[in-house]
RONU-345401 format. One record per atom (N, C-alpha, C): residue number from 1; residue in three letters; chain; x, z, y. Coordinates in Angstrom, 1 decimal. Atoms other than C-alpha are relative to their C-alpha. Example, Ala and Ser with C-alpha at 12.3 -4.5 7.8 and 13.67 -1.06 7.14 Angstrom:
2
SITE	1	ALA	A	0.9	0.0	-1.2
SITE	1	ALA	A	12.3	7.8	-4.5
SITE	1	ALA	A	0.9	0.0	1.2
SITE	2	SER	A	-0.9	0.0	-1.1
SITE	2	SER	A	13.7	7.1	-1.1
SITE	2	SER	A	-0.8	0.8	1.1
END
This chain:
154
SITE	1	UNK	A	-0.3	1.5	0.8
SITE	1	UNK	A	87.7	196.8	47.3
SITE	1	UNK	A	1.2	-0.2	0.2
SITE	2	UNK	A	-1.5	0.7	-0.1
SITE	2	UNK	A	91.0	196.0	46.3
SITE	2	UNK	A	-0.3	-1.5	-1.1
SITE	3	UNK	A	0.4	0.9	0.7
SITE	3	UNK	A	91.3	192.5	45.5
SITE	3	UNK	A	1.5	-0.3	-0.4
SITE	4	UNK	A	-1.0	0.6	0.3
SITE	4	UNK	A	94.2	190.6	43.7
SITE	4	UNK	A	0.4	-1.3	-0.1
SITE	5	UNK	A	-0.3	1.7	0.1
SITE	5	UNK	A	96.2	187.5	42.9
SITE	5	UNK	A	0.0	0.0	-1.6
SITE	6	UNK	A	-0.4	0.2	1.6
SITE	6	UNK	A	95.7	186.3	38.9
SITE	6	UNK	A	0.3	-1.6	0.2
SITE	7	UNK	A	-0.9	1.7	0.1
SITE	7	UNK	A	97.7	183.1	38.0
SITE	7	UNK	A	0.2	-0.3	-1.5
SITE	8	UNK	A	-0.4	0.7	1.5
SITE	8	UNK	A	98.3	180.9	34.8
SITE	8	UNK	A	0.6	-1.2	0.4
SITE	9	UNK	A	-0.7	1.4	-0.3
SITE	9	UNK	A	100.6	177.8	34.6
SITE	9	UNK	A	0.0	-0.8	-1.4
SITE	10	UNK	A	-0.2	0.8	1.4
SITE	10	UNK	A	100.9	175.2	31.7
SITE	10	UNK	A	0.8	-1.2	0.3
SITE	11	UNK	A	-0.7	1.2	-0.2
SITE	11	UNK	A	103.2	172.3	31.1
SITE	11	UNK	A	-0.9	-1.1	-0.8
SITE	12	UNK	A	0.6	0.8	0.4
SITE	12	UNK	A	101.1	169.4	30.6
SITE	12	UNK	A	0.7	-1.3	-0.1
SITE	13	UNK	A	-0.4	1.4	0.5
SITE	13	UNK	A	101.8	165.8	28.9
SITE	13	UNK	A	-0.5	-1.2	0.9
SITE	14	UNK	A	0.5	1.0	-0.7
SITE	14	UNK	A	100.8	163.6	31.7
SITE	14	UNK	A	0.5	0.3	1.6
SITE	15	UNK	A	-0.7	-0.2	-1.3
SITE	15	UNK	A	102.0	162.7	35.3
SITE	15	UNK	A	-0.9	0.6	0.9
SITE	16	UNK	A	1.0	-0.6	-1.3
SITE	16	UNK	A	101.1	164.3	38.4
SITE	16	UNK	A	-1.1	-0.6	0.6
SITE	17	UNK	A	1.2	0.9	-0.7
SITE	17	UNK	A	99.2	161.2	39.4
SITE	17	UNK	A	-1.2	0.3	-0.8
SITE	18	UNK	A	0.9	-0.3	0.9
SITE	18	UNK	A	97.1	161.9	36.3
SITE	18	UNK	A	-0.7	1.3	0.2
SITE	19	UNK	A	0.3	-1.6	-0.2
SITE	19	UNK	A	96.7	165.6	36.9
SITE	19	UNK	A	-1.0	0.1	1.1
SITE	20	UNK	A	0.6	0.0	-1.3
SITE	20	UNK	A	95.7	165.0	40.4
SITE	20	UNK	A	-1.3	-0.9	-0.2
SITE	21	UNK	A	1.1	0.5	0.2
SITE	21	UNK	A	93.3	162.3	39.4
SITE	21	UNK	A	-1.0	0.6	-0.8
SITE	22	UNK	A	0.9	-0.6	0.5
SITE	22	UNK	A	91.5	164.5	37.2
SITE	22	UNK	A	-0.3	1.2	0.7
SITE	23	UNK	A	0.5	-1.4	-1.2
SITE	23	UNK	A	91.4	167.5	39.8
SITE	23	UNK	A	-0.8	-0.9	1.4
SITE	24	UNK	A	1.0	0.7	-1.3
SITE	24	UNK	A	89.6	165.2	42.5
SITE	24	UNK	A	-1.0	-1.1	-0.5
SITE	25	UNK	A	1.1	0.8	0.6
SITE	25	UNK	A	87.2	163.3	40.0
SITE	25	UNK	A	-1.2	1.3	-0.2
SITE	26	UNK	A	1.3	-1.1	0.3
SITE	26	UNK	A	83.6	165.4	40.0
SITE	26	UNK	A	-0.2	-0.1	-1.3
SITE	27	UNK	A	0.3	0.1	1.8
SITE	27	UNK	A	82.8	164.0	36.4
SITE	27	UNK	A	1.0	0.3	-0.6
SITE	28	UNK	A	-0.8	-0.8	0.6
SITE	28	UNK	A	86.2	165.1	35.4
SITE	28	UNK	A	0.1	1.4	-0.1
SITE	29	UNK	A	0.0	-1.3	-0.1
SITE	29	UNK	A	86.3	168.2	36.8
SITE	29	UNK	A	-1.4	0.9	-0.7
SITE	30	UNK	A	1.5	-0.9	0.5
SITE	30	UNK	A	82.6	169.4	35.5
SITE	30	UNK	A	0.4	-0.3	-1.6
SITE	31	UNK	A	-0.2	0.3	1.7
SITE	31	UNK	A	84.3	168.3	31.7
SITE	31	UNK	A	1.0	1.0	-0.3
SITE	32	UNK	A	-0.8	-1.1	0.5
SITE	32	UNK	A	87.3	170.8	32.1
SITE	32	UNK	A	0.1	1.0	0.7
SITE	33	UNK	A	-0.2	-1.2	-1.1
SITE	33	UNK	A	87.0	173.2	35.0
SITE	33	UNK	A	-0.6	1.4	-0.7
SITE	34	UNK	A	0.5	-1.0	0.8
SITE	34	UNK	A	84.8	175.4	33.0
SITE	34	UNK	A	1.0	0.8	-1.2
SITE	35	UNK	A	-0.5	-0.5	0.9
SITE	35	UNK	A	86.4	178.1	30.8
SITE	35	UNK	A	-0.7	-0.2	-1.0
SITE	36	UNK	A	0.6	0.1	1.3
SITE	36	UNK	A	85.7	178.4	27.1
SITE	36	UNK	A	-1.0	1.2	0.2
SITE	37	UNK	A	1.3	-0.9	0.1
SITE	37	UNK	A	82.3	180.0	26.7
SITE	37	UNK	A	-1.0	-0.4	1.2
SITE	38	UNK	A	0.9	0.4	-1.3
SITE	38	UNK	A	80.8	178.2	30.0
SITE	38	UNK	A	0.1	-1.7	-0.1
SITE	39	UNK	A	0.3	0.9	-0.6
SITE	39	UNK	A	79.8	175.0	31.1
SITE	39	UNK	A	-0.2	-0.3	1.6
SITE	40	UNK	A	0.0	0.3	-1.5
SITE	40	UNK	A	80.0	173.3	34.7
SITE	40	UNK	A	-1.0	-1.0	0.4
SITE	41	UNK	A	0.6	1.0	-0.8
SITE	41	UNK	A	77.6	171.4	36.9
SITE	41	UNK	A	0.6	-0.1	1.3
SITE	42	UNK	A	-0.7	0.1	-1.2
SITE	42	UNK	A	79.1	170.1	39.8
SITE	42	UNK	A	-1.3	-0.7	1.1
SITE	43	UNK	A	1.0	0.8	-0.8
SITE	43	UNK	A	76.7	169.5	42.6
SITE	43	UNK	A	0.6	-0.6	1.4
SITE	44	UNK	A	-0.6	0.4	-1.3
SITE	44	UNK	A	78.9	169.0	45.8
SITE	44	UNK	A	1.6	-0.1	-0.5
SITE	45	UNK	A	-1.7	0.1	0.4
SITE	45	UNK	A	82.8	167.7	45.5
SITE	45	UNK	A	0.6	-0.9	0.8
SITE	46	UNK	A	-1.0	1.1	-0.7
SITE	46	UNK	A	84.6	166.1	48.1
SITE	46	UNK	A	1.6	0.7	0.6
SITE	47	UNK	A	-1.3	-0.8	0.1
SITE	47	UNK	A	88.2	166.8	47.8
SITE	47	UNK	A	0.8	-0.4	0.9
SITE	48	UNK	A	-0.8	0.1	-1.3
SITE	48	UNK	A	89.5	166.4	51.2
SITE	48	UNK	A	0.1	1.2	0.9
SITE	49	UNK	A	-0.3	-1.2	-0.6
SITE	49	UNK	A	90.6	169.1	53.7
SITE	49	UNK	A	-1.5	0.2	0.7
SITE	50	UNK	A	1.2	-0.1	-0.7
SITE	50	UNK	A	87.3	170.5	54.9
SITE	50	UNK	A	-1.2	-0.2	-1.1
SITE	51	UNK	A	1.3	0.3	0.9
SITE	51	UNK	A	85.1	169.0	52.1
SITE	51	UNK	A	-0.5	1.0	-0.7
SITE	52	UNK	A	1.0	-1.0	0.9
SITE	52	UNK	A	82.4	170.7	50.4
SITE	52	UNK	A	0.2	0.2	-1.6
SITE	53	UNK	A	-0.5	-0.4	1.7
SITE	53	UNK	A	82.7	172.3	46.6
SITE	53	UNK	A	-1.3	1.0	-0.3
SITE	54	UNK	A	1.1	-1.0	0.5
SITE	54	UNK	A	79.8	173.5	45.0
SITE	54	UNK	A	-0.5	-0.2	-1.5
SITE	55	UNK	A	0.2	-0.1	1.4
SITE	55	UNK	A	79.1	174.3	41.3
SITE	55	UNK	A	-0.7	1.1	-0.6
SITE	56	UNK	A	0.6	-1.2	0.8
SITE	56	UNK	A	77.3	176.2	38.7
SITE	56	UNK	A	0.6	0.1	-1.3
SITE	57	UNK	A	-0.7	-0.2	1.1
SITE	57	UNK	A	79.0	177.8	35.9
SITE	57	UNK	A	-1.1	0.6	-0.9
SITE	58	UNK	A	0.9	-0.7	0.7
SITE	58	UNK	A	76.8	178.6	32.9
SITE	58	UNK	A	0.6	0.5	-1.2
SITE	59	UNK	A	-0.4	-0.4	1.1
SITE	59	UNK	A	77.5	181.0	30.2
SITE	59	UNK	A	-0.6	-0.6	-1.3
SITE	60	UNK	A	0.5	0.6	1.1
SITE	60	UNK	A	76.9	179.5	26.8
SITE	60	UNK	A	0.0	1.1	-1.7
SITE	61	UNK	A	0.0	-1.3	1.2
SITE	61	UNK	A	77.6	182.8	24.3
SITE	61	UNK	A	-1.0	0.9	0.3
SITE	62	UNK	A	0.9	-1.3	-0.1
SITE	62	UNK	A	75.0	185.1	24.1
SITE	62	UNK	A	0.9	1.4	0.0
SITE	63	UNK	A	-0.3	-1.3	-0.6
SITE	63	UNK	A	77.4	188.1	24.5
SITE	63	UNK	A	0.8	0.0	1.3
SITE	64	UNK	A	-0.6	0.1	-1.1
SITE	64	UNK	A	78.6	187.1	27.7
SITE	64	UNK	A	-0.3	1.5	1.1
SITE	65	UNK	A	0.2	-1.5	-1.0
SITE	65	UNK	A	78.9	190.0	30.6
SITE	65	UNK	A	-0.7	-0.3	0.9
SITE	66	UNK	A	0.7	0.3	-0.9
SITE	66	UNK	A	76.5	188.3	32.8
SITE	66	UNK	A	0.6	-0.1	1.3
SITE	67	UNK	A	-0.2	0.6	-1.1
SITE	67	UNK	A	76.5	186.2	35.7
SITE	67	UNK	A	-0.1	0.6	1.4
SITE	68	UNK	A	0.4	-0.4	-1.3
SITE	68	UNK	A	77.1	186.9	39.2
SITE	68	UNK	A	-1.1	-0.2	0.8
SITE	69	UNK	A	0.9	0.5	-0.6
SITE	69	UNK	A	74.4	185.0	40.5
SITE	69	UNK	A	-1.6	0.4	-0.3
SITE	70	UNK	A	0.9	-0.5	0.8
SITE	70	UNK	A	72.1	185.8	37.8
SITE	70	UNK	A	0.2	0.2	-1.3
SITE	71	UNK	A	-0.3	-0.3	0.9
SITE	71	UNK	A	71.5	186.5	34.2
SITE	71	UNK	A	1.1	-0.9	-0.9
SITE	72	UNK	A	-0.9	0.9	1.3
SITE	72	UNK	A	73.4	183.3	32.3
SITE	72	UNK	A	1.0	-0.9	0.9
SITE	73	UNK	A	-1.1	0.9	-0.5
SITE	73	UNK	A	75.4	181.8	35.3
SITE	73	UNK	A	0.6	0.6	1.6
SITE	74	UNK	A	-0.5	-0.6	-1.3
SITE	74	UNK	A	77.5	182.2	38.5
SITE	74	UNK	A	-0.1	-1.4	0.9
SITE	75	UNK	A	-0.1	1.0	-1.2
SITE	75	UNK	A	77.2	179.9	41.8
SITE	75	UNK	A	1.5	0.2	0.6
SITE	76	UNK	A	-1.6	0.4	-1.1
SITE	76	UNK	A	80.6	178.7	43.5
SITE	76	UNK	A	-0.3	-0.9	1.2
SITE	77	UNK	A	-0.3	0.7	-1.0
SITE	77	UNK	A	80.5	177.7	46.6
SITE	77	UNK	A	1.4	-0.2	1.0
SITE	78	UNK	A	-0.9	0.0	-0.7
SITE	78	UNK	A	83.2	176.4	49.1
SITE	78	UNK	A	0.1	-0.9	0.8
SITE	79	UNK	A	-0.8	1.3	-0.6
SITE	79	UNK	A	85.6	173.9	50.9
SITE	79	UNK	A	1.3	-0.1	-0.5
SITE	80	UNK	A	-1.1	0.3	0.2
SITE	80	UNK	A	88.6	172.2	50.3
SITE	80	UNK	A	0.8	0.5	1.6
SITE	81	UNK	A	-1.0	-0.1	-1.1
SITE	81	UNK	A	91.5	173.4	52.3
SITE	81	UNK	A	1.3	-1.1	-0.1
SITE	82	UNK	A	-1.0	1.2	0.2
SITE	82	UNK	A	94.9	171.7	51.7
SITE	82	UNK	A	-0.1	-0.8	-1.0
SITE	83	UNK	A	0.1	0.9	1.1
SITE	83	UNK	A	95.0	168.6	49.5
SITE	83	UNK	A	1.2	-0.8	0.3
SITE	84	UNK	A	-1.1	1.1	-0.2
SITE	84	UNK	A	98.2	166.9	49.1
SITE	84	UNK	A	0.4	-1.1	-1.2
SITE	85	UNK	A	0.0	0.8	1.3
SITE	85	UNK	A	98.4	164.0	46.7
SITE	85	UNK	A	1.1	0.3	-1.0
SITE	86	UNK	A	-0.8	0.0	1.2
SITE	86	UNK	A	99.8	164.5	43.4
SITE	86	UNK	A	0.7	1.2	-0.1
SITE	87	UNK	A	-0.8	-1.3	0.2
SITE	87	UNK	A	101.0	168.0	44.4
SITE	87	UNK	A	-0.7	1.4	0.0
SITE	88	UNK	A	0.7	-1.3	-0.5
SITE	88	UNK	A	98.5	170.6	45.7
SITE	88	UNK	A	-1.3	-0.5	0.5
SITE	89	UNK	A	1.6	-0.2	-0.7
SITE	89	UNK	A	94.8	171.3	46.0
SITE	89	UNK	A	-0.2	1.4	0.1
SITE	90	UNK	A	0.7	-1.9	-0.3
SITE	90	UNK	A	93.5	174.7	47.6
SITE	90	UNK	A	-1.3	-0.1	0.4
SITE	91	UNK	A	1.4	-0.1	-0.2
SITE	91	UNK	A	89.9	175.5	47.5
SITE	91	UNK	A	-0.4	1.6	0.2
SITE	92	UNK	A	0.4	-1.2	-0.5
SITE	92	UNK	A	88.4	178.6	49.3
SITE	92	UNK	A	-1.5	-0.1	-0.6
SITE	93	UNK	A	1.1	-0.2	0.4
SITE	93	UNK	A	85.4	179.5	47.2
SITE	93	UNK	A	-0.7	1.5	0.0
SITE	94	UNK	A	1.1	-1.6	-0.2
SITE	94	UNK	A	82.7	182.5	47.2
SITE	94	UNK	A	-0.7	-0.5	-1.4
SITE	95	UNK	A	0.9	-0.2	1.2
SITE	95	UNK	A	80.5	183.7	44.3
SITE	95	UNK	A	-1.1	0.7	0.6
SITE	96	UNK	A	1.1	-0.4	-0.7
SITE	96	UNK	A	77.1	184.3	46.2
SITE	96	UNK	A	-0.4	1.1	-1.1
SITE	97	UNK	A	0.2	-1.1	1.0
SITE	97	UNK	A	76.1	187.8	44.5
SITE	97	UNK	A	-0.5	1.1	1.2
SITE	98	UNK	A	0.4	-1.3	-0.5
SITE	98	UNK	A	74.1	190.9	45.6
SITE	98	UNK	A	0.7	0.9	0.1
SITE	99	UNK	A	-1.1	-0.6	0.4
SITE	99	UNK	A	76.9	192.8	44.2
SITE	99	UNK	A	1.3	-0.4	1.0
SITE	100	UNK	A	-1.1	0.4	-0.9
SITE	100	UNK	A	79.6	193.1	46.9
SITE	100	UNK	A	1.4	-0.1	-0.9
SITE	101	UNK	A	-1.2	0.1	0.8
SITE	101	UNK	A	82.2	193.8	44.3
SITE	101	UNK	A	0.2	-1.5	-0.7
SITE	102	UNK	A	-0.3	1.4	0.9
SITE	102	UNK	A	81.6	190.2	42.9
SITE	102	UNK	A	0.0	-1.0	1.1
SITE	103	UNK	A	0.0	1.4	-1.1
SITE	103	UNK	A	81.5	188.1	46.5
SITE	103	UNK	A	1.1	0.4	0.9
SITE	104	UNK	A	-1.3	0.7	-0.9
SITE	104	UNK	A	83.8	187.0	49.2
SITE	104	UNK	A	0.9	-0.9	-0.2
SITE	105	UNK	A	-0.5	1.3	0.0
SITE	105	UNK	A	85.9	184.4	49.7
SITE	105	UNK	A	1.2	0.3	-1.0
SITE	106	UNK	A	-1.3	0.2	0.7
SITE	106	UNK	A	88.7	183.6	47.0
SITE	106	UNK	A	0.7	-1.4	0.2
SITE	107	UNK	A	-0.7	1.3	-0.1
SITE	107	UNK	A	91.4	181.0	47.4
SITE	107	UNK	A	0.4	-0.5	-1.3
SITE	108	UNK	A	-0.3	0.7	1.4
SITE	108	UNK	A	92.1	178.6	44.3
SITE	108	UNK	A	1.2	-0.7	0.3
SITE	109	UNK	A	-1.1	0.6	-0.5
SITE	109	UNK	A	95.6	177.4	44.8
SITE	109	UNK	A	0.6	-0.7	-1.5
SITE	110	UNK	A	-0.8	0.9	0.7
SITE	110	UNK	A	96.7	174.5	42.6
SITE	110	UNK	A	1.2	-0.6	-0.2
SITE	111	UNK	A	-1.5	1.1	-0.6
SITE	111	UNK	A	100.2	172.9	42.4
SITE	111	UNK	A	0.3	-0.9	-1.5
SITE	112	UNK	A	-0.5	0.9	1.2
SITE	112	UNK	A	101.4	170.1	40.2
SITE	112	UNK	A	1.3	0.0	0.5
SITE	113	UNK	A	-1.5	0.3	0.0
SITE	113	UNK	A	105.3	169.7	39.6
SITE	113	UNK	A	0.1	-0.8	-0.8
SITE	114	UNK	A	-0.4	0.7	1.1
SITE	114	UNK	A	106.8	166.9	37.8
SITE	114	UNK	A	1.2	0.8	-0.9
SITE	115	UNK	A	-0.9	-0.7	0.9
SITE	115	UNK	A	108.5	168.2	34.8
SITE	115	UNK	A	0.3	-0.8	-1.1
SITE	116	UNK	A	-0.2	1.0	1.0
SITE	116	UNK	A	110.2	165.9	32.6
SITE	116	UNK	A	-0.9	-1.0	-0.4
SITE	117	UNK	A	1.0	1.2	0.4
SITE	117	UNK	A	107.8	163.3	31.0
SITE	117	UNK	A	-1.5	0.8	0.3
SITE	118	UNK	A	1.3	-0.6	-0.4
SITE	118	UNK	A	104.9	165.7	32.3
SITE	118	UNK	A	-0.2	0.5	1.2
SITE	119	UNK	A	0.3	-0.8	-1.2
SITE	119	UNK	A	103.5	168.1	34.8
SITE	119	UNK	A	0.2	1.5	0.1
SITE	120	UNK	A	0.3	-1.5	0.3
SITE	120	UNK	A	103.8	171.8	35.4
SITE	120	UNK	A	-1.2	0.6	0.7
SITE	121	UNK	A	1.1	-0.4	-1.1
SITE	121	UNK	A	100.5	172.9	36.7
SITE	121	UNK	A	-0.3	1.5	-0.2
SITE	122	UNK	A	0.2	-1.5	-0.1
SITE	122	UNK	A	100.1	176.4	38.2
SITE	122	UNK	A	-1.3	0.1	0.8
SITE	123	UNK	A	1.2	-0.3	-0.8
SITE	123	UNK	A	96.8	178.0	39.5
SITE	123	UNK	A	0.1	1.3	0.2
SITE	124	UNK	A	-0.2	-1.0	-0.7
SITE	124	UNK	A	97.0	180.9	41.7
SITE	124	UNK	A	-1.6	0.6	0.3
SITE	125	UNK	A	1.2	-0.4	-0.6
SITE	125	UNK	A	93.3	182.9	42.2
SITE	125	UNK	A	0.6	1.3	1.1
SITE	126	UNK	A	-0.8	-1.1	-0.9
SITE	126	UNK	A	94.2	184.7	45.4
SITE	126	UNK	A	-1.3	0.7	0.5
SITE	127	UNK	A	1.1	-0.7	-0.5
SITE	127	UNK	A	91.8	187.5	46.6
SITE	127	UNK	A	-1.2	0.1	-0.8
SITE	128	UNK	A	1.1	0.1	0.8
SITE	128	UNK	A	90.0	187.7	43.6
SITE	128	UNK	A	-0.9	1.4	0.1
SITE	129	UNK	A	1.0	-1.6	-0.1
SITE	129	UNK	A	86.7	190.2	43.7
SITE	129	UNK	A	0.2	0.7	-1.4
SITE	130	UNK	A	-0.2	-1.3	1.4
SITE	130	UNK	A	87.2	193.4	41.8
SITE	130	UNK	A	-1.0	-0.3	-1.0
SITE	131	UNK	A	0.7	0.3	1.0
SITE	131	UNK	A	84.2	192.6	39.8
SITE	131	UNK	A	0.3	-0.7	-1.3
SITE	132	UNK	A	-0.2	1.1	1.0
SITE	132	UNK	A	85.9	189.8	38.1
SITE	132	UNK	A	1.2	0.7	-0.9
SITE	133	UNK	A	-0.9	-0.6	1.0
SITE	133	UNK	A	87.8	191.8	35.1
SITE	133	UNK	A	1.4	-0.9	-0.1
SITE	134	UNK	A	-1.5	0.2	0.1
SITE	134	UNK	A	91.7	191.1	35.3
SITE	134	UNK	A	0.0	-1.2	-1.3
SITE	135	UNK	A	-0.7	0.9	1.2
SITE	135	UNK	A	92.4	189.9	31.7
SITE	135	UNK	A	-1.0	-0.7	-0.4
SITE	136	UNK	A	1.1	1.1	0.3
SITE	136	UNK	A	89.2	188.2	31.3
SITE	136	UNK	A	0.1	-1.4	0.9
SITE	137	UNK	A	-0.3	1.4	-0.9
SITE	137	UNK	A	90.0	185.9	34.3
SITE	137	UNK	A	1.3	-0.5	-0.3
SITE	138	UNK	A	-1.2	0.6	0.4
SITE	138	UNK	A	93.5	185.4	33.3
SITE	138	UNK	A	-0.2	-1.0	-1.0
SITE	139	UNK	A	0.4	0.8	1.1
SITE	139	UNK	A	92.3	184.1	29.9
SITE	139	UNK	A	-0.8	-1.0	0.4
SITE	140	UNK	A	0.8	1.2	0.2
SITE	140	UNK	A	89.7	181.9	31.5
SITE	140	UNK	A	1.0	-1.0	0.9
SITE	141	UNK	A	-0.8	1.1	-0.9
SITE	141	UNK	A	92.4	180.4	33.9
SITE	141	UNK	A	0.7	-0.8	-1.2
SITE	142	UNK	A	-0.8	0.4	1.0
SITE	142	UNK	A	94.8	179.9	30.8
SITE	142	UNK	A	-1.3	-1.3	-0.8
SITE	143	UNK	A	1.1	0.9	0.9
SITE	143	UNK	A	91.5	178.1	29.0
SITE	143	UNK	A	-0.3	-1.0	0.8
SITE	144	UNK	A	0.1	1.4	-0.9
SITE	144	UNK	A	90.8	175.9	32.0
SITE	144	UNK	A	1.3	-0.7	-0.2
SITE	145	UNK	A	-0.9	0.9	0.2
SITE	145	UNK	A	94.3	174.5	32.0
SITE	145	UNK	A	0.1	-0.4	-1.3
SITE	146	UNK	A	0.0	0.7	1.5
SITE	146	UNK	A	94.2	173.9	28.3
SITE	146	UNK	A	-1.1	-1.1	-0.1
SITE	147	UNK	A	1.0	1.2	-0.2
SITE	147	UNK	A	91.0	171.8	28.9
SITE	147	UNK	A	0.6	-0.9	0.9
SITE	148	UNK	A	-0.6	1.1	-0.5
SITE	148	UNK	A	92.8	170.2	31.8
SITE	148	UNK	A	1.0	-1.0	-0.8
SITE	149	UNK	A	-0.7	0.7	0.8
SITE	149	UNK	A	95.2	169.2	29.4
SITE	149	UNK	A	-0.5	-1.0	-1.3
SITE	150	UNK	A	0.9	1.3	1.1
SITE	150	UNK	A	92.7	167.8	26.9
SITE	150	UNK	A	-0.4	-1.3	0.8
SITE	151	UNK	A	0.7	1.2	-0.7
SITE	151	UNK	A	91.3	165.7	29.6
SITE	151	UNK	A	0.8	-0.9	0.7
SITE	152	UNK	A	-0.9	0.9	-0.5
SITE	152	UNK	A	94.5	164.3	30.8
SITE	152	UNK	A	1.2	-0.5	-0.9
SITE	153	UNK	A	-1.3	0.3	1.2
SITE	153	UNK	A	97.2	164.1	27.7
SITE	153	UNK	A	-0.8	-1.0	-0.7
SITE	154	UNK	A	0.2	1.2	0.7
SITE	154	UNK	A	97.6	161.0	26.1
SITE	154	UNK	A	-0.4	0.0	-1.6
END
């Protein structure tokens, strides 16, 4: 089982504090985290080191590839690792699945850097399960960052 790292970045016209606030508020995360073609329901969200993280991602398009947990959804469970105000959020997440190619821990590392009148936001997905298509995943990460921008940009 070969694992990889996928990443994306986006310059967002909002302060690091505003970006961090949207990344640590469960309601906001429920609005922006799901990539295009999906919606998110947050079940647990305690954004501090060791805090729980659990959500369901639902596919909204008829031609989706199939969920890792079932026909139309993915389950995500995990915990927060490092959390540094206005700079870094790290989550260790798993997709419960009977398919070993879709399961296992993946680290999501979100970094926020000041960039002029805005922020440079990067997301790295480390140890991505092989069942997650690389091109689809990179597009999903880019879509998620675009949604984050819509959430926080003035």
